[in-house]
TORPA-383721 format. One line per 10 residues: number of its first residue (from 1); their letters; for each residue z negated, x, y negated of C-alpha. Coordinates in steps of 0.2 Angstrom, whole numbers. Each point is the difference from the previous one (the first is absolute). Layout:
<pamis>
NUM	a	Z:X:Y | ...
</pamis>
This chain:
<pamis>
1	mdtrvlrltl	21:-39:61 | 8:16:4 | -7:11:14 | -11:15:-4 | 2:9:17 | 11:15:-2 | 10:11:12 | -1:18:-6 | 16:10:4 | -7:11:-14
11	alvalsgvla	-18:-1:-3 | 1:-4:-18 | 10:-16:3 | -17:-8:2 | -2:3:-19 | 16:-10:-4 | -6:-17:5 | 17:-4:7 | 2:-5:18 | 10:11:11
21	dsescssaiv	7:-7:17 | -13:-14:0 | 6:-7:16 | -3:16:11 | -17:1:-9 | -4:-18:4 | 4:4:19 | -15:12:1 | -12:-14:-6 | -9:-9:15
31	ndyklkqkei	9:-15:6 | -16:-10:2 | -5:2:-18 | -4:-18:-3 | -11:-2:15 | -10:16:-4 | -2:-6:-18 | -7:-16:7 | -12:9:11 | -6:11:-15
41	qhlvdtinkp	-2:-15:-10 | -11:-9:13 | -11:15:1 | -4:1:-19 | 0:-19:-3 | -19:-2:3 | -5:16:-10 | -5:-10:-16 | -1:-17:7 | -15:-10:7
51	vypdfkdtrg	7:2:18 | -7:14:11 | 10:9:14 | -5:-3:18 | -9:14:8 | 13:9:11 | -3:8:17 | 4:19:0 | 3:0:19 | 18:7:4
61	iidesklkgl	3:5:-19 | -12:13:-5 | -16:9:6 | -15:-8:-8 | -7:17:-4 | 14:4:-11 | -5:-14:-12 | -17:8:-2 | -5:2:-18 | 10:-14:-7
71	gtlprrevfs	-9:-13:-11 | -9:12:-11 | 6:-8:-16 | -8:-18:0 | 12:-15:0 | 2:-9:-16 | -1:16:-10 | 14:7:-10 | 8:15:9 | 3:15:-12
81	lfdernwaea	12:14:4 | -9:9:-14 | -16:0:9 | -1:15:12 | -13:-9:10 | 13:-12:6 | 13:13:5 | -6:4:18 | 1:-18:5 | 16:-3:-8
91	akvvelllep	8:16:6 | -5:-5:18 | 7:-17:-1 | 17:7:-7 | 0:13:15 | -4:-14:12 | 14:-11:-6 | 13:14:0 | -3:5:18 | 7:-15:10
101	ktfrefihla	17:4:7 | 8:-17:-3 | -1:-14:-13 | -8:-12:12 | -14:12:4 | -2:3:-18 | -2:-18:-4 | -13:-3:15 | -10:15:-6 | 0:-6:-19
111	diihhrvned	-6:-17:6 | -14:8:9 | -5:11:-15 | 2:-14:-12 | -17:-8:3 | -9:16:2 | 2:7:-17 | -1:-5:-18 | 14:-12:-5 | 6:10:-15
121	lflyalsvai	0:17:9 | 10:-8:14 | 13:-6:-12 | 2:17:-7 | 0:10:17 | 12:-13:7 | 12:2:-15 | -1:19:2 | 5:-2:18 | 14:-12:-3
131	ahrpdcqgvq	7:12:-13 | 0:15:11 | 4:-7:18 | 18:3:5 | 0:-17:9 | -4:-9:-16 | 15:6:-9 | 6:-15:-10 | -16:-9:1 | -8:-3:-17
141	vprvldiypd	-17:6:-3 | -11:-15:-4 | 0:-3:-19 | -18:2:-6 | 5:-13:-13 | 2:-13:14 | -16:5:10 | -11:1:-16 | 6:-10:-14 | -17:-1:-7
151	kflrkevihk	0:19:-3 | 15:-3:-11 | -3:-17:-9 | -15:-3:-11 | -14:-12:6 | 4:-13:-13 | 17:-1:9 | -7:-1:17 | -12:-14:-7 | 15:-10:-6
161	ikevsnegay	8:2:17 | -16:-7:8 | 0:-15:-12 | 18:-5:5 | -5:2:19 | -16:-11:-2 | 10:-13:-10 | 12:-1:15 | 15:3:-12 | 12:4:15
171	ldkvpvidat	13:-14:0 | 18:4:4 | 1:16:-11 | -10:17:0 | -12:-1:-15 | 3:13:-14 | -15:8:-8 | 3:7:-17 | -9:17:-1 | 8:3:-17
181	evsdnhldpn	-12:-12:-8 | -16:9:4 | -9:1:-16 | 1:16:-10 | -15:9:-6 | 6:9:-16 | -17:9:-1 | 6:10:15 | 8:16:-6 | 11:0:15
191	qellyfledl	7:-17:-3 | 16:7:-6 | 3:10:15 | -5:-12:14 | 19:-3:4 | 0:18:5 | -17:2:7 | -1:-16:11 | 19:0:5 | 1:-5:18
201	gmnshhhhwh	14:11:4 | -7:16:-8 | -17:-2:9 | 9:-4:16 | 11:16:-2 | -16:11:-3 | -8:-7:16 | 16:2:10 | 3:18:-6 | -17:4:8
211	vihpaiwlpk	6:-8:16 | 16:10:1 | -10:16:-5 | -18:-2:7 | -13:12:-5 | -6:0:18 | 17:6:7 | 1:15:11 | 16:8:8 | -7:-6:17
221	hggvkdrkge	3:-17:-5 | 18:1:0 | 7:15:-10 | -2:9:-17 | 1:-11:-16 | 12:11:-10 | -6:4:-17 | -14:-14:1 | -11:10:-12 | 13:1:-13
231	lffymhkqmv	5:-18:2 | -19:-5:-3 | 1:11:-16 | 17:-7:-6 | -2:-19:4 | -17:-1:-8 | 6:10:-15 | 14:-13:-2 | -12:-14:1 | -10:8:-15
241	arydterlsn	15:4:-10 | 6:-19:3 | -17:-6:-6 | 0:11:-15 | 17:-6:-5 | -6:-18:2 | -15:4:-11 | 12:7:-14 | 11:-16:2 | -15:-10:-5
251	dlprvrpfen	-5:12:-14 | -15:7:10 | -4:18:1 | 3:9:16 | -14:1:13 | -12:14:-2 | -4:10:16 | -17:-4:8 | -5:18:3 | -19:1:-4
261	wndpidegys	-10:-10:12 | -15:0:-11 | 9:-9:-14 | 0:-19:-1 | 15:-9:7 | 10:-5:-16 | 6:-17:7 | -9:-14:9 | 10:-10:13 | -3:-17:10
271	phliidktgy	12:-2:14 | -3:-19:2 | 3:2:18 | -9:-8:15 | 5:1:18 | -2:-19:4 | -3:1:18 | -15:13:-1 | -5:-3:-18 | 2:18:-4
281	kyayrpqgvi	0:1:-19 | 7:16:-8 | -13:7:-12 | 2:-1:-19 | -2:16:-10 | -7:-1:-17 | 6:11:-14 | -9:17:-3 | -8:1:17 | -3:17:7
291	vhdlpnlpkt	4:6:18 | -15:4:11 | -3:10:15 | 2:-9:17 | -13:2:14 | 11:13:9 | 11:6:-14 | -7:7:-16 | 11:2:-15 | -3:19:0
301	kmfewknrim	11:1:17 | 14:-8:-10 | -2:14:-14 | -1:13:14 | 16:-6:9 | 10:-1:-17 | -5:18:-5 | 5:7:17 | 17:-8:-1 | 2:6:-18
311	vgirkgslis	-5:18:5 | 13:-1:14 | 13:-5:-13 | -4:14:-12 | 0:13:14 | 16:-7:7 | -7:-3:18 | -11:-11:10 | -13:5:13 | 5:-7:17
321	anktqvplnn	-13:-6:13 | 2:17:9 | -3:9:-16 | 18:6:-3 | 8:-1:-17 | 14:-14:-2 | 11:4:-14 | 4:-14:-13 | 13:8:-11 | 15:-5:10
331	dhgidllgdv	11:-15:5 | -14:-7:11 | -15:3:-11 | 0:-18:-7 | 1:-8:17 | -15:10:6 | -9:-4:-16 | 4:-18:2 | -8:-1:17 | -16:9:-7
341	vessllsvnr	-2:-11:-15 | 4:-16:9 | -13:7:13 | 11:-6:14 | -3:7:18 | 15:12:-3 | -11:10:-13 | 0:18:4 | -19:0:-2 | -9:-17:-1
351	vfygnlhcya	-17:8:2 | 2:11:-15 | 11:-10:-12 | -8:-17:5 | 6:-17:-4 | 3:0:-18 | 12:-14:-3 | -6:-13:14 | -19:1:-4 | 3:-2:-19
361	hviagkvtdp	8:-17:5 | -16:-3:11 | -12:4:-14 | 9:-10:-13 | 0:-15:12 | -18:1:2 | -4:4:-18 | -10:-16:-3 | -12:2:15 | 2:18:6
371	qstygeknga	-16:-1:11 | 4:-18:6 | -16:-6:-7 | 6:-17:-4 | 13:-2:14 | 14:0:-12 | 17:1:7 | 13:14:-5 | 11:-1:-15 | 19:0:1
381	mydvatsard	2:19:0 | -8:1:17 | 15:-10:9 | 17:7:0 | 8:-17:-1 | -10:-3:-17 | -3:16:-8 | 15:1:-10 | -5:-16:-9 | -14:10:-8
391	plfyswhkfi	4:9:-16 | -12:14:6 | 13:4:14 | 11:7:-14 | -13:9:-9 | -5:8:17 | 17:4:5 | 4:8:-16 | -14:11:3 | 7:4:17
401	dnifqehket	17:3:-7 | -7:12:-12 | -6:10:15 | 18:1:6 | 7:4:-17 | -12:15:0 | 9:6:15 | 17:-4:-8 | -5:10:-15 | -1:16:11
411	lqpynkdeln	18:-1:5 | 14:7:-11 | 11:-13:-10 | 17:-2:8 | 13:12:-7 | 17:-6:-5 | 8:6:17 | -13:-11:9 | 4:-15:-11 | 19:2:-1
421	fpdvqvdslr	13:-6:12 | 15:11:-3 | 17:-8:-5 | -8:-17:-1 | -3:-8:-17 | -7:-17:-5 | 10:-7:-15 | -8:-16:-3 | -13:-13:6 | 0:-18:-5
431	invangtyen	-11:-14:6 | 9:-17:1 | -7:-17:5 | 9:-10:13 | 10:-11:-12 | 5:15:-10 | -4:-8:-17 | -10:14:-7 | -4:19:4 | -16:10:1
441	ivrtywqnsl	-10:-15:-2 | -9:-9:15 | -10:-15:-2 | -16:-5:10 | -9:-16:2 | -12:-10:11 | 5:-6:17 | -9:-14:9 | 0:2:19 | -6:-9:14
451	fkiakgftft	-12:8:13 | -3:-10:16 | -17:-1:8 | 0:-6:18 | -11:-14:7 | -16:5:8 | -10:9:-12 | -17:-7:-6 | 9:-5:-16 | 16:-7:9
461	tegsvlvkvk	-7:-11:13 | 13:-14:-2 | 15:10:-2 | 10:14:-8 | 1:1:-19 | 11:9:-13 | -8:9:-14 | 10:3:-16 | -3:17:-7 | 6:9:-15
471	hlnhetfyyn	7:18:0 | 11:11:-10 | 19:1:3 | 15:7:-8 | 18:-4:-1 | 12:9:12 | 7:16:-8 | 11:15:6 | 0:18:-4 | 18:6:-5
481	levtnnalee	3:18:0 | 15:11:-4 | -1:16:10 | 13:14:-1 | 3:12:15 | 8:16:-7 | 2:7:18 | 16:-1:10 | -9:-8:15 | -11:-15:3
491	khgvvrifga	-18:2:-4 | -15:-10:7 | -13:-5:-12 | -17:-8:-1 | -3:-11:-16 | -18:-1:-5 | -5:-13:-13 | -16:0:-9 | -6:-9:-15 | -15:2:-13
501	vinderghpy	-6:-8:-15 | 5:10:-16 | -15:-3:-12 | -19:2:3 | -13:-14:-5 | 1:6:-18 | 19:-1:-1 | 3:19:0 | 13:7:12 | -5:10:15
511	ilndqrhlvi	4:18:2 | 9:1:17 | -15:9:9 | -11:-14:-4 | 13:-14:3 | 3:7:17 | -17:-7:6 | 6:-18:-4 | 17:3:9 | 2:-14:13
521	eldkftvnlk	13:2:13 | 13:-14:0 | 13:5:13 | 8:14:11 | 16:-1:8 | 15:10:7 | 17:2:-8 | 17:8:5 | 8:8:-14 | 18:3:1
531	pgknsvrqpc	8:14:-11 | 2:-7:-18 | -8:-16:-8 | -11:-11:10 | -7:-17:-4 | -17:-4:8 | -7:-17:0 | -17:-4:8 | -9:-17:0 | -18:-1:-3
541	ynsavtakyd	-3:-10:15 | 4:14:12 | -14:11:-7 | -7:13:12 | -18:-3:-7 | -1:-19:3 | -2:-13:13 | 9:-17:-1 | -7:-16:-8 | 0:-8:18
551	vfygdvesqk	-11:13:7 | -14:-8:-10 | 5:-18:-3 | 13:-3:14 | -3:-9:16 | -4:13:13 | 8:-10:14 | 17:0:-9 | 1:18:-3 | 11:11:11
561	pqegcncgwp	-8:13:12 | 7:15:-9 | -9:-4:-16 | -17:3:8 | -6:16:-9 | -3:-9:-16 | -8:14:-10 | 3:2:-18 | -4:-5:-18 | 5:-18:-4
571	dymllpkgky	18:-1:-6 | -5:-12:-13 | -11:13:-8 | 12:14:-1 | 0:-1:-19 | -15:-1:-11 | -4:-16:-10 | 7:7:-16 | -4:-8:-17 | 7:-16:-9
581	eglrfrvfai	6:12:-14 | 7:12:14 | -8:15:9 | 9:16:-3 | 3:8:17 | 10:15:5 | 10:0:16 | 4:17:8 | 13:4:13 | 1:17:9
591	vtnhdedkvs	13:4:13 | -4:13:12 | 8:8:15 | -1:-11:15 | 6:14:12 | -15:10:-6 | -12:-14:-1 | 3:-9:17 | -12:4:14 | 11:-2:15
601	dqetclcgda	16:-8:7 | -10:-9:13 | 7:-18:4 | -14:-12:2 | -5:-18:-4 | -15:-3:-10 | -8:-11:-14 | 6:8:-16 | -7:-12:-12 | -9:8:-15
611	vaycgahnqk	2:17:8 | -4:9:-16 | -18:-8:0 | -2:-3:18 | 9:14:9 | 12:-2:14 | -10:-8:14 | -4:11:15 | 13:12:-7 | 2:15:-11
621	ypdkkpmgfp	-1:-4:-19 | 19:0:-3 | -1:11:-16 | -4:18:-2 | -4:-1:-18 | -18:-3:-6 | -4:-18:-3 | 3:-4:-18 | 11:15:-3 | 4:6:-13
631	fdrridertf	-15:-8:-9 | -13:6:12 | -3:17:-8 | -4:6:-18 | 14:-1:-12 | -1:12:-14 | 14:-7:-11 | -6:-13:-12 | 15:-12:2 | 11:-5:14
641	ehfhtpnmia	15:6:-10 | -7:18:1 | -5:-2:18 | 15:-8:8 | 15:8:9 | 17:-7:1 | -4:-11:16 | -13:-10:-10 | 0:-13:-13 | -11:-12:-8
651	tdviikftge	3:-16:-10 | -12:-11:-10 | -2:-18:6 | -9:-15:-8 | -11:-10:12 | -2:-18:-8 | -13:-12:7 | 6:-18:-3 | -16:-9:4 | 11:-13:10
661	flppkgdi	-5:-7:17 | 12:-2:13 | -3:-13:13 | -3:4:19 | 14:4:11 | 6:-16:11 | -7:-17:-1 | -18:-5:-2
</pamis>
């Protein structure tokens, strides 16, 4: 597996996915990485297992008074980053864990806090601290998949694992549980989309993104999160665009925004999830249920917050906490709006604009028992680790994205000068598979993979197990561009690759302004263009939006320290499923001026995996262009042919789903 840590001699090298001077970057990683990783693993090992940490004495480590207020969220409950009632405690734990001067002091303090707070909250706060402590560089954030496999695998699969454990079927080989044979329910309208909704890597990505960019983050915790609000907008927009594309791949209509909280929810959903240790059962939501007021949150507040945000967008400014006007119609407006809509602590005025995004998750999670009359647990929408499994997630986030689009509509469309890269012309774009047998056709298929669950859970008392899961995958392909530099000197470019389905659910071709809402980013990388003709070849596996397969299914102990950021969309889901007969898909390539787009010439080591979706961790976002450029603003031209400038090109590709199953990698 190639490393994903990048050395930025030019900031946008992070977008290329190519390692520059890896040895010098590796030297910056802590030498005792493996020892630190083991200590982290020891800390989290009991979180979801029937073993409880010993009470630790605080003497010599921390003043007991500093721990006052911890333990507000009861143990055995699910921690929700969406529920603001949990924020004060979670933020306090994060602050405490960021304070220690040394890694040893950090571990001792974490060990003390471990038994004093909710297990789920502890995992989240610890993960945030590991991701942001300088002495944890190279140390992997605990994979939520490994700690809570029962948040990702249906209860039927957990039951099968228990049966194997009870039968004592642990001989000389680790048993394999086939999760692909869980019975289908063809009455469930979401059945065709479960490969997307319940994918382990996709849901893990969503949780990990909120670890890297926590809503409770403040500059005092360790610096400003550059363009965090814009990243919230863009990453979730991409999730919705990808979900819509999967729906179109399965001949289903695009998801409708859930924008009126007095309307019935279109789709029901049953998570089929139970946390085995605690018996916490994620609630089922019937079709057609209506959202009700919560004891401390009437729906009228949600309408009020939304209307205040919309007024700010139409006026072109927000009202700050000190009553000053904060302009939106500039390069930073989308970032400010993202913080307000997400309702993070960075919002310019949380009292006035409220907690629109997060509390909608809470209300939706409590929809079947809003007053806690029957003691029902919360639904999947309540938990960051499970929310993206629920189709309502995408209806809700399409509504959220529509708010952002209202802001984007206030901005002028890009003019030709803003779009063009003088003297650079893209002559051709071809998509070729690895074996080169055909062009502009990419095949997708089912891949079986093995997910290892460690010994010690209530369902793996006898030993570890392997769970065989099914997920989407695609053959390796390459972007091949021919680019002419008509200048007399070398030019530095950024190649931006996007894709979008061509036809809507009725088979009609999209006009470009509608199609841009379905555009998914596929890659972004830098090129040096010598005068004259240039051939550019970029493999799909170096994408700037994805995390490697091993991030989700690999053995943590075998991974290198410089691969520790692990943020990104699963690489095996880079492309949509497509159709048996072929899904018509248009791939766009835009080459822009690197010298204008780069942020700085600062040289630094950082985790650069999936920088387009996750940002450059603890660094400036290495691209001055708005995220999604040039498809982020209104396009008045009806077709790409009328919109494009010489530095752009598009080609039509067929994505063919074969229906084949590839066996797991390695021996079973």
